[in-house]
NUMAR-696124 format. One line per field, with one value per residue (C-alpha): x negated, y negated, z negated; chain. Coordinates in nm, 2 decimals, padded with zeros to 4 digits. Layout:
N
east = X, ... $
north = Y, ... $
up = Z, ... $
chain = A, ... $
//
This chain:
552
east = -12.49, -12.48, -12.53, -12.76, -12.82, -13.15, -13.21, -13.39, -13.08, -12.92, -13.21, -13.19, -12.81, -12.82, -13.09, -12.90, -12.56, -12.69, -12.95, -12.88, -12.81, -13.05, -13.21, -13.50, -13.60, -13.88, -13.69, -13.76, -13.97, -13.96, -13.66, -13.67, -13.36, -13.28, -13.43, -13.75, -13.78, -13.73, -14.01, -14.25, -14.17, -14.24, -14.58, -14.68, -14.58, -14.81, -15.08, -15.03, -15.03, -15.34, -15.54, -15.48, -15.21, -15.00, -14.66, -14.71, -15.01, -14.99, -14.97, -14.99, -14.84, -14.94, -14.82, -14.55, -14.20, -14.18, -14.01, -14.34, -14.38, -14.03, -14.10, -14.42, -14.24, -13.96, -14.22, -14.39, -14.08, -13.94, -14.28, -14.26, -14.55, -14.53, -14.50, -14.69, -14.56, -14.79, -14.70, -14.89, -14.94, -15.17, -15.54, -15.80, -15.90, -15.54, -15.48, -15.80, -15.68, -15.34, -15.48, -15.74, -15.51, -15.24, -15.50, -15.37, -15.50, -15.41, -15.34, -15.13, -15.22, -15.07, -15.26, -15.34, -15.42, -15.66, -15.88, -15.92, -15.96, -16.29, -16.28, -16.59, -16.39, -16.15, -16.38, -16.11, -15.92, -15.95, -15.83, -15.68, -15.41, -15.33, -14.95, -14.89, -15.00, -15.08, -15.44, -15.71, -15.88, -16.11, -16.16, -16.36, -16.27, -16.32, -15.97, -15.81, -16.02, -15.93, -15.56, -15.52, -15.73, -15.53, -15.19, -15.00, -15.15, -15.04, -14.70, -14.66, -14.77, -14.51, -14.23, -14.33, -13.99, -13.82, -13.76, -13.39, -13.17, -13.17, -13.55, -13.50, -13.56, -13.70, -13.84, -13.57, -13.64, -13.52, -13.37, -13.67, -13.93, -14.15, -14.06, -14.25, -14.47, -14.39, -14.64, -14.51, -14.84, -15.18, -15.42, -15.58, -15.51, -15.14, -15.07, -14.76, -14.69, -14.32, -14.26, -13.92, -13.78, -13.56, -13.25, -13.32, -13.31, -13.01, -12.82, -12.86, -12.79, -12.48, -12.34, -12.40, -12.23, -11.93, -11.90, -12.04, -11.91, -11.59, -11.80, -12.08, -12.00, -12.22, -12.37, -12.34, -12.63, -12.83, -13.11, -13.41, -13.53, -13.68, -14.01, -13.97, -14.25, -13.98, -13.71, -13.44, -13.51, -13.61, -13.29, -13.03, -13.16, -13.36, -13.26, -12.88, -12.87, -13.07, -12.86, -12.54, -12.64, -12.69, -12.92, -13.17, -13.37, -13.70, -13.83, -14.19, -14.34, -14.32, -13.96, -13.89, -13.53, -13.51, -13.62, -13.38, -13.09, -13.16, -13.19, -12.84, -12.70, -12.88, -12.83, -12.48, -12.52, -12.23, -12.35, -12.65, -12.88, -13.07, -13.25, -13.08, -13.33, -13.24, -12.86, -12.91, -13.13, -12.89, -12.59, -12.77, -12.93, -12.66, -12.33, -12.33, -12.43, -12.12, -11.87, -12.00, -11.83, -11.54, -11.30, -11.35, -11.34, -11.01, -10.85, -10.97, -10.79, -10.46, -10.28, -10.08, -10.38, -10.66, -10.61, -10.64, -10.95, -11.11, -11.04, -11.20, -11.50, -11.53, -11.53, -11.81, -12.01, -11.95, -12.07, -12.39, -12.46, -12.38, -12.00, -11.97, -12.07, -11.83, -12.02, -12.33, -12.51, -12.75, -13.00, -13.35, -13.25, -12.94, -12.77, -12.76, -12.43, -12.34, -12.38, -12.20, -11.90, -11.88, -11.88, -11.62, -11.40, -11.37, -11.31, -11.64, -11.73, -12.03, -12.13, -12.44, -12.61, -12.88, -13.15, -13.52, -13.79, -13.76, -13.40, -13.48, -13.33, -12.95, -12.82, -12.50, -12.29, -11.93, -11.74, -11.69, -11.32, -11.38, -11.68, -11.68, -11.87, -12.22, -12.21, -12.42, -12.14, -12.06, -12.27, -12.30, -12.20, -12.40, -12.56, -12.48, -12.56, -12.54, -12.64, -12.86, -12.66, -12.42, -12.16, -12.23, -11.96, -12.10, -12.45, -12.72, -12.92, -13.16, -13.00, -13.08, -12.97, -13.00, -12.88, -12.94, -13.13, -13.39, -13.76, -13.96, -14.21, -14.52, -14.79, -15.09, -14.96, -14.78, -14.81, -14.62, -14.36, -14.30, -14.26, -14.01, -13.80, -13.69, -13.64, -13.27, -13.36, -13.26, -13.48, -13.54, -13.52, -13.67, -13.37, -13.12, -12.75, -12.40, -12.12, -11.76, -11.45, -11.43, -11.79, -11.93, -12.29, -12.41, -12.78, -12.88, -13.26, -13.56, -13.77, -14.03, -14.18, -14.15, -14.10, -13.95, -14.12, -13.94, -13.88, -13.81, -14.16, -14.23, -14.48, -14.63, -14.76, -14.99, -15.20, -15.25, -15.32, -15.57, -15.78, -15.73, -15.82, -16.16, -16.25, -16.45, -16.31, -15.98, -15.88, -15.53, -15.26, -14.91, -14.77, -14.42, -14.19, -14.04, -13.83, -13.96, -14.33, -14.58, -14.73, -15.01, -14.99, -15.34, -15.48, -15.85, -16.14, -16.18, -16.46, -16.68, -16.58, -16.68, -17.01, -17.09, -16.95, -16.68, -16.39, -16.03, -16.12, -16.39, -16.16, -15.90, -16.15, -16.28, -15.93, -15.85, -16.15, -16.04, -15.70, -15.85, -16.08, -15.79, -15.57, -15.84, -15.78, -15.40, -15.15, -14.97, -14.65, -14.82, -15.05, -15.04, -14.92, -14.99, -15.12, -15.08, -15.33, -15.19, -15.37, -15.22, -15.24, -14.93, -14.70, -14.73, -14.55, -14.70, -14.84, -15.02, -14.82, -14.73, -14.36, -14.31, -13.94, -14.05, -14.24, -14.00 $
north = -15.36, -15.11, -15.27, -15.05, -15.14, -15.09, -14.72, -14.79, -14.96, -14.62, -14.50, -14.82, -14.79, -14.42, -14.49, -14.78, -14.61, -14.27, -14.42, -14.18, -13.86, -13.58, -13.62, -13.39, -13.06, -12.82, -12.49, -12.35, -12.66, -13.04, -13.26, -13.62, -13.84, -14.11, -14.37, -14.16, -14.15, -14.52, -14.59, -14.35, -14.52, -14.86, -14.74, -14.60, -14.93, -15.11, -14.86, -14.92, -15.29, -15.32, -15.07, -15.27, -15.06, -15.28, -15.23, -15.02, -14.83, -14.45, -14.24, -13.86, -13.60, -13.23, -13.00, -12.76, -12.89, -13.06, -13.34, -13.54, -13.48, -13.61, -13.91, -13.99, -13.97, -14.20, -14.44, -14.45, -14.54, -14.79, -14.97, -15.01, -14.77, -14.49, -14.14, -13.85, -13.52, -13.23, -12.86, -12.73, -12.39, -12.55, -12.46, -12.73, -12.80, -12.86, -13.09, -13.29, -13.32, -13.47, -13.71, -13.83, -13.86, -14.04, -14.28, -14.22, -14.46, -14.24, -13.86, -13.70, -13.34, -13.05, -12.81, -12.55, -12.79, -12.98, -12.67, -12.62, -12.97, -13.14, -13.52, -13.57, -13.44, -13.73, -14.03, -14.30, -14.21, -14.46, -14.21, -13.88, -13.86, -13.54, -13.49, -13.31, -13.62, -13.89, -13.89, -14.00, -13.69, -13.89, -14.27, -14.46, -14.81, -14.98, -15.13, -14.78, -14.67, -14.99, -14.97, -14.61, -14.66, -14.97, -14.86, -14.85, -15.19, -15.34, -15.19, -15.32, -15.67, -15.67, -15.53, -15.64, -15.54, -15.29, -15.16, -15.16, -15.11, -15.48, -15.45, -15.20, -15.38, -15.20, -15.28, -15.40, -15.20, -15.27, -15.01, -14.98, -14.99, -14.68, -14.48, -14.15, -13.95, -13.58, -13.35, -13.05, -12.86, -12.90, -12.83, -13.13, -13.01, -12.94, -13.21, -13.42, -13.68, -13.75, -14.12, -14.15, -14.50, -14.59, -14.57, -14.20, -14.13, -14.35, -14.18, -13.84, -13.96, -14.16, -13.86, -13.63, -13.87, -13.89, -13.51, -13.35, -13.58, -13.37, -13.08, -13.26, -13.50, -13.71, -13.49, -13.17, -12.93, -12.86, -12.62, -12.70, -12.39, -12.53, -12.72, -13.09, -13.14, -13.02, -13.26, -13.00, -12.96, -13.32, -13.47, -13.25, -13.08, -13.38, -13.72, -13.66, -13.49, -13.78, -14.05, -13.87, -13.87, -13.49, -13.29, -13.13, -12.82, -12.74, -12.39, -12.49, -12.14, -11.94, -11.84, -11.47, -11.35, -11.22, -11.55, -11.75, -11.51, -11.57, -11.94, -11.95, -11.78, -12.03, -12.35, -12.28, -12.53, -12.70, -12.64, -12.44, -12.55, -12.25, -12.07, -11.75, -11.51, -11.61, -11.56, -11.24, -11.08, -11.16, -11.03, -10.71, -10.64, -10.76, -10.75, -10.48, -10.19, -10.27, -10.27, -10.04, -09.73, -09.52, -09.67, -10.03, -09.94, -09.76, -10.05, -10.30, -10.10, -10.12, -10.44, -10.47, -10.48, -10.59, -10.96, -10.91, -10.69, -10.96, -11.22, -11.00, -10.94, -11.32, -11.38, -11.13, -11.31, -11.64, -11.50, -11.38, -11.75, -11.88, -11.89, -12.27, -12.30, -12.49, -12.44, -12.28, -12.45, -12.24, -12.40, -12.35, -12.03, -11.82, -11.63, -11.26, -11.19, -10.89, -11.11, -11.41, -11.20, -11.04, -11.38, -11.52, -11.21, -11.26, -11.63, -11.73, -12.10, -12.07, -12.29, -12.36, -12.68, -12.77, -13.02, -13.10, -13.29, -13.55, -13.62, -13.62, -13.36, -13.35, -13.31, -13.11, -12.97, -12.90, -12.83, -12.46, -12.50, -12.59, -12.36, -12.15, -11.82, -11.82, -12.20, -12.47, -12.72, -13.04, -13.36, -13.56, -13.92, -14.17, -13.89, -13.80, -13.45, -13.31, -12.99, -13.03, -12.78, -12.79, -12.61, -12.69, -12.45, -12.14, -12.19, -12.26, -12.57, -12.77, -12.95, -13.32, -13.58, -13.95, -14.18, -14.33, -14.02, -14.01, -14.07, -14.37, -14.13, -13.93, -14.11, -14.21, -13.98, -14.18, -13.90, -13.65, -13.92, -13.98, -13.61, -13.58, -13.89, -13.98, -14.32, -14.32, -14.24, -13.88, -13.65, -13.32, -13.05, -12.76, -12.55, -12.39, -12.40, -12.43, -12.65, -12.54, -12.75, -12.90, -13.00, -12.69, -12.62, -12.26, -12.21, -11.94, -11.94, -12.16, -12.30, -12.37, -12.07, -12.18, -11.91, -11.95, -11.83, -11.66, -11.99, -12.21, -12.30, -12.38, -12.13, -12.22, -11.90, -12.09, -12.21, -11.86, -11.72, -11.99, -11.88, -11.51, -11.54, -11.67, -11.36, -11.06, -10.84, -11.03, -11.12, -11.26, -11.23, -11.31, -11.35, -11.21, -11.18, -10.84, -10.81, -11.15, -11.03, -11.16, -10.91, -10.97, -10.81, -10.80, -10.72, -10.65, -10.72, -10.36, -10.45, -10.58, -10.28, -10.03, -10.22, -10.16, -09.81, -09.89, -09.65, -09.70, -09.62, -09.88, -10.14, -10.07, -10.13, -10.45, -10.59, -10.51, -10.71, -10.99, -11.01, -11.02, -11.31, -11.48, -11.47, -11.64, -11.94, -11.95, -12.06, -11.77, -11.81, -11.76, -11.47, -11.18, -10.86, -10.61, -10.58, -10.36, -10.31, -10.33, -10.17, -10.40, -10.77, -10.96, -11.06, -11.42, -11.70, -11.87, -12.13, -11.84, -11.88, -11.55, -11.45, -11.44, -11.33, -10.99, -10.91, -11.03 $
up = -11.95, -12.24, -12.58, -12.78, -13.15, -13.33, -13.39, -13.71, -13.84, -13.87, -14.09, -14.30, -14.34, -14.45, -14.71, -14.86, -14.86, -14.99, -15.24, -15.53, -15.32, -15.25, -14.91, -14.83, -15.00, -14.94, -14.97, -15.32, -15.38, -15.43, -15.37, -15.26, -15.30, -15.05, -15.29, -15.32, -14.94, -14.93, -15.18, -15.01, -14.67, -14.83, -14.97, -14.63, -14.47, -14.72, -14.64, -14.26, -14.30, -14.52, -14.31, -13.99, -13.82, -13.59, -13.42, -13.11, -13.25, -13.22, -13.54, -13.49, -13.72, -13.73, -14.00, -14.10, -14.16, -14.50, -14.68, -14.68, -14.30, -14.24, -14.46, -14.28, -13.95, -14.07, -14.20, -13.86, -13.67, -13.92, -13.92, -13.54, -13.47, -13.21, -13.35, -13.19, -13.33, -13.26, -13.30, -13.60, -13.43, -13.17, -13.22, -13.30, -12.94, -12.84, -13.14, -13.06, -12.69, -12.79, -13.05, -12.81, -12.51, -12.71, -12.85, -13.20, -13.47, -13.76, -13.80, -14.07, -14.12, -14.32, -14.55, -14.28, -14.00, -14.23, -14.25, -13.87, -13.72, -13.66, -13.72, -13.50, -13.20, -13.24, -13.24, -13.19, -13.50, -13.79, -14.04, -14.13, -14.40, -14.59, -14.57, -14.91, -15.12, -14.86, -14.97, -14.73, -14.57, -14.35, -14.33, -14.08, -14.19, -14.53, -14.50, -14.51, -14.81, -14.99, -14.90, -15.03, -15.35, -15.44, -15.30, -15.63, -15.72, -15.38, -15.42, -15.78, -15.66, -15.39, -15.61, -15.97, -16.12, -15.91, -15.55, -15.48, -15.17, -15.09, -15.03, -14.74, -14.41, -14.12, -13.78, -13.54, -13.23, -12.87, -12.64, -12.40, -12.67, -12.70, -13.01, -12.98, -12.74, -12.75, -12.57, -12.38, -12.43, -12.58, -12.30, -12.13, -11.77, -11.85, -12.10, -12.04, -12.31, -12.28, -12.36, -12.54, -12.60, -12.89, -12.66, -12.60, -12.98, -13.02, -12.73, -12.89, -13.24, -13.15, -12.96, -13.26, -13.49, -13.26, -13.20, -13.52, -13.79, -13.80, -13.93, -14.12, -14.41, -14.63, -14.90, -14.70, -14.69, -14.37, -14.30, -14.09, -13.91, -13.59, -13.58, -13.61, -13.35, -13.10, -13.00, -13.05, -13.42, -13.47, -13.31, -13.46, -13.78, -13.90, -13.75, -13.73, -14.08, -14.24, -14.08, -14.17, -14.54, -14.56, -14.79, -14.56, -14.67, -14.49, -14.44, -14.50, -14.42, -14.10, -14.12, -14.07, -14.00, -14.36, -14.51, -14.28, -14.37, -14.74, -14.69, -14.53, -14.84, -15.07, -14.87, -14.72, -14.43, -14.26, -13.91, -13.78, -13.50, -13.37, -13.09, -12.98, -13.14, -13.50, -13.44, -13.25, -13.52, -13.80, -13.60, -13.50, -13.84, -14.08, -13.90, -13.63, -13.87, -14.08, -13.80, -13.53, -13.66, -13.54, -13.80, -13.70, -13.33, -13.38, -13.57, -13.30, -13.04, -13.23, -13.12, -13.44, -13.67, -13.44, -13.51, -13.88, -13.83, -13.62, -13.88, -14.14, -13.92, -13.85, -14.22, -14.27, -14.00, -14.16, -14.49, -14.32, -14.23, -14.58, -14.57, -14.51, -14.14, -13.92, -13.59, -13.47, -13.18, -12.97, -12.74, -12.59, -12.41, -12.32, -12.60, -12.55, -12.37, -12.59, -12.90, -12.74, -12.63, -12.97, -13.15, -12.91, -12.94, -13.32, -13.29, -13.44, -13.39, -13.15, -12.87, -12.65, -12.55, -12.29, -12.28, -12.23, -12.42, -12.14, -12.25, -12.63, -12.57, -12.49, -12.14, -12.21, -12.50, -12.58, -12.90, -12.97, -12.92, -12.55, -12.50, -12.18, -12.22, -12.06, -12.00, -12.17, -12.21, -12.01, -11.96, -12.29, -12.33, -12.11, -11.91, -11.55, -11.42, -11.06, -10.89, -10.57, -10.37, -10.08, -10.30, -10.67, -10.79, -10.62, -10.49, -10.75, -10.70, -10.91, -11.21, -11.21, -11.46, -11.54, -11.82, -12.16, -12.30, -12.03, -12.10, -11.98, -11.81, -11.89, -12.08, -11.86, -11.58, -11.31, -11.06, -11.28, -11.36, -10.99, -10.93, -11.22, -11.16, -10.81, -10.66, -10.77, -11.13, -11.13, -11.35, -11.18, -11.46, -11.26, -11.37, -11.13, -11.21, -11.09, -11.23, -11.29, -11.19, -11.54, -11.55, -11.74, -11.65, -11.59, -11.58, -11.33, -11.37, -11.41, -11.13, -11.39, -11.57, -11.93, -12.18, -12.53, -12.84, -13.12, -13.32, -13.02, -12.92, -12.55, -12.40, -12.07, -11.90, -11.66, -11.94, -12.08, -11.73, -11.66, -11.96, -11.88, -11.52, -11.61, -11.81, -11.71, -11.43, -11.41, -11.05, -11.12, -11.39, -11.48, -11.84, -11.88, -12.17, -12.28, -12.59, -12.71, -12.67, -12.42, -12.19, -11.95, -11.61, -11.48, -11.13, -11.21, -10.97, -10.86, -10.61, -10.89, -11.11, -10.84, -10.79, -11.15, -11.15, -11.40, -11.42, -11.54, -11.90, -11.91, -11.75, -12.01, -12.29, -12.12, -12.09, -12.45, -12.55, -12.31, -12.47, -12.82, -12.70, -12.53, -12.85, -13.05, -12.82, -12.85, -13.12, -13.30, -13.10, -12.76, -12.84, -12.59, -12.75, -12.47, -12.11, -11.80, -11.52, -11.17, -10.88, -10.61, -10.57, -10.67, -10.39, -10.29, -10.11, -09.80, -10.03, -10.21, -10.53, -10.70, -10.66, -11.03, -11.01, -10.88, -11.20, -11.48 $
chain = A, A, A, A, A, A, A, A, A, A, A, A, A, A, A, A, A, A, A, A, A, A, A, A, A, A, A, A, A, A, A, A, A, A, A, A, A, A, A, A, A, A, A, A, A, A, A, A, A, A, A, A, A, A, A, A, A, A, A, A, A, A, A, A, A, A, A, A, A, A, A, A, A, A, A, A, A, A, A, A, A, A, A, A, A, A, A, A, A, A, A, A, A, A, A, A, A, A, A, A, A, A, A, A, A, A, A, A, A, A, A, A, A, A, A, A, A, A, A, A, A, A, A, A, A, A, A, A, A, A, A, A, A, A, A, A, A, A, A, A, A, A, A, A, A, A, A, A, A, A, A, A, A, A, A, A, A, A, A, A, A, A, A, A, A, A, A, A, A, A, A, A, A, A, A, A, A, A, A, A, A, A, A, A, A, A, A, A, A, A, A, A, A, A, A, A, A, A, A, A, A, A, A, A, A, A, A, A, A, A, A, A, A, A, A, A, A, A, A, A, A, A, A, A, A, A, A, A, A, A, A, A, A, A, A, A, A, A, A, A, A, A, A, A, A, A, A, A, A, A, A, A, A, A, A, A, A, A, A, A, A, A, A, A, A, A, A, A, A, A, A, A, A, A, A, A, A, A, A, A, A, A, A, A, A, A, A, A, A, A, A, A, A, A, A, A, A, A, A, A, A, A, A, A, A, A, A, A, A, A, A, A, A, A, A, A, A, A, A, A, A, A, A, A, A, A, A, A, A, A, A, A, A, A, A, A, A, A, A, A, A, A, A, A, A, A, A, A, A, A, A, A, A, A, A, A, A, A, A, A, A, A, A, A, A, A, A, A, A, A, A, A, A, A, A, A, A, A, A, A, A, A, A, A, A, A, A, A, A, A, A, A, A, A, A, A, A, A, A, A, A, A, A, A, A, A, A, A, A, A, A, A, A, A, A, A, A, A, A, A, A, A, A, A, A, A, A, A, A, A, A, A, A, A, A, A, A, A, A, A, A, A, A, A, A, A, A, A, A, A, A, A, A, A, A, A, A, A, A, A, A, A, A, A, A, A, A, A, A, A, A, A, A, A, A, A, A, A, A, A, A, A, A, A, A, A, A, A, A, A, A, A, A, A, A, A, A, A, A, A, A, A, A, A, A, A, A, A, A, A, A, A, A, A, A, A, A, A, A, A, A, A, A, A, A, A, A, A, A, A, A, A, A, A, A, A, A, A, A, A, A, A, A, A, A, A, A, A, A, A, A, A $
//
């Protein structure tokens, strides 16, 4: 039986050992040292305790990445409550759905989210707390009001002289205990609340410590680009960095490629965790223009000097990412092959990983020194992976996995859990792949239709289509992704249009209005940018499902 220590003990140890080091910084803003984080965690614990929050209660968090978001999350876990991170890009209805479905007792909200939510739509909540200063935004119990108004007094009474490292003692969790619920979407009909136990978080963290400690040392700088409400950003940029004693910088605003590129120069991170789009844009805009000229091409074709030229180019690319990066890990989607081949050809330390929310998230990864082009690494520690194919090396089959990182199941959805995890404990990812002789996994396509937003957000086209199909003159639709933009392919209800004597021009106008109405219901990362009308119905399978692969 695998002995799994308390996950919270890693947080506790890092705070104690790195007490006087910088911990969390809002980029170009406030910095919290580890001792500051510890004191804020302690105050939140006092707030929880005196407002009636018990171990196992759900606490939701919805706001942009920030030092105070991160601290509230740490406070939730170390208290023994269950964290429910919510994407801040979700609209009010989606946030309400998740809060209600998760049965959250408290909700932490950021400045923007605070302006759109409606407390009356979340009747079971006992309170809403404003992330920027932990003030009470809404309170439904006298206990919460009293606890917040007297927080400093209660803190001073508990620690009359000082708060020191020896006072840091956190909830001792067990392996199968529920740590957090991460929702894959915000719409009630499609919601899947992934229940992640502490062993899932521990499995990912312990693997990162073993593999990435060679590149990331205590006191190193790290940059948080990905949303912490996603397991990819949470596990690697945040949890690993914090437990490793790093100084983590958060991009608190919507990060454009230009802002990210400047942040790399300022922060100089040791490793970079990213989705492909960020890396591709920096390479295409800041590197390719400098080297795609006749002089460089000529030098690269000269065997005697090409090695030195490649080293010089590699150094330029390293500088584009801050000059201190030891490895770039790409996940969430495939890296553009042209960019990947270029980086490998110059000896740049790039690698790819693979995972899902259900595995918190890691399934596979390998160090850049062992990286095989177009692969997503090999199965990580304590995870088994197999391909459901008669010839796993050549014939794509579904990728299935089981092990320490795997979820408990979907919250209040036993049917979906049974569909995802079979009787032998294998989680069916819905992805197609093959596996090389050394265990390297190559993803060949997705059974599921999830799309990836520009900053790593999961986009579920069925949810968008479901809304669009209910609009005027829409018979059926497919959402596809072209050049990172969502496009709606629409087959209109031509019979109804003819009955009302509407022609193509009127239909175009109606669909334009439909898309505008649709986008009002969607978070920014899943808004539809364009549409096309299709005269014929979409081709379908015998089950009447649209053959999506024909329209990608």
